[in-house]
C-alpha positions as a printed Julia matrix, in Angstrom:
72×3 Matrix{Float64}:
 -119.4   41.99  22.4
 -120.62  42.11  25.97
 -118.01  41.65  28.78
 -119.98  38.68  30.22
 -120.01  36.98  26.8
 -116.26  37.46  26.48
 -115.74  36.01  29.91
 -117.98  33.08  29.11
 -116.04  32.23  25.95
 -112.73  32.49  27.76
 -113.95  30.23  30.49
 -115.35  27.72  27.99
 -112.08  27.65  26.17
 -110.1   27.27  29.39
 -112.43  24.43  30.43
 -112.06  22.55  27.18
 -108.18  23.04  27.36
 -108.04  21.54  30.85
 -110.27  18.62  29.94
 -108.28  17.84  26.91
 -104.96  17.96  28.9
 -106.47  15.64  31.48
 -107.5   13.17  28.86
 -104.07  13.35  27.17
 -102.15  12.77  30.39
 -104.5    9.94  31.29
 -103.84   8.24  27.94
 -100.04   8.69  28.29
 -100.0    7.05  31.68
 -102.47   4.34  30.62
 -100.28   3.38  27.69
  -97.11   3.61  29.76
  -98.47   1.37  32.44
  -99.65  -1.23  29.93
  -96.16  -1.17  28.42
  -94.52  -1.68  31.73
  -96.77  -4.55  32.54
  -95.72  -6.23  29.2
  -92.0   -5.53  29.66
  -91.09  -4.81  33.18
  -87.3   -4.48  32.36
  -88.03  -1.23  30.49
  -89.72   0.39  33.47
  -87.06   3.12  34.16
  -86.87   4.25  30.54
  -90.67   4.24  30.0
  -91.33   6.07  33.27
  -88.98   8.8   32.23
  -90.64   9.12  28.81
  -94.11   9.14  30.43
  -93.08  12.06  32.82
  -91.57  14.03  29.88
  -94.73  13.43  27.75
  -96.96  14.55  30.59
  -94.83  17.71  31.09
  -95.19  18.6   27.34
  -98.95  18.1   27.57
  -99.02  20.27  30.65
  -96.99  23.02  29.0
  -99.21  23.06  25.88
 -102.28  23.21  28.14
 -100.88  26.02  30.17
 -100.05  27.88  26.97
 -103.57  27.41  25.61
 -105.04  28.41  29.0
 -103.17  31.68  29.02
 -104.25  32.45  25.44
 -107.84  31.76  26.39
 -107.69  34.08  29.32
 -105.87  36.79  27.34
 -108.47  36.77  24.66
 -111.37  36.84  27.06
């Protein structure tokens, strides 16, 4: 395969990974904020869970990004 084609596939994979992570984090915080609006007394517990969930999504996205760049 040509070097440019390999770079293009790695860049495409990395872009899809970052877009997916952004959507996932957005959904986590959207759902968390809706839950906090419904039950404000659970704000501290939900906020902690939202941050942990976002960290897991970021970790998975970073792992996938590294794999994409290593393959490319």
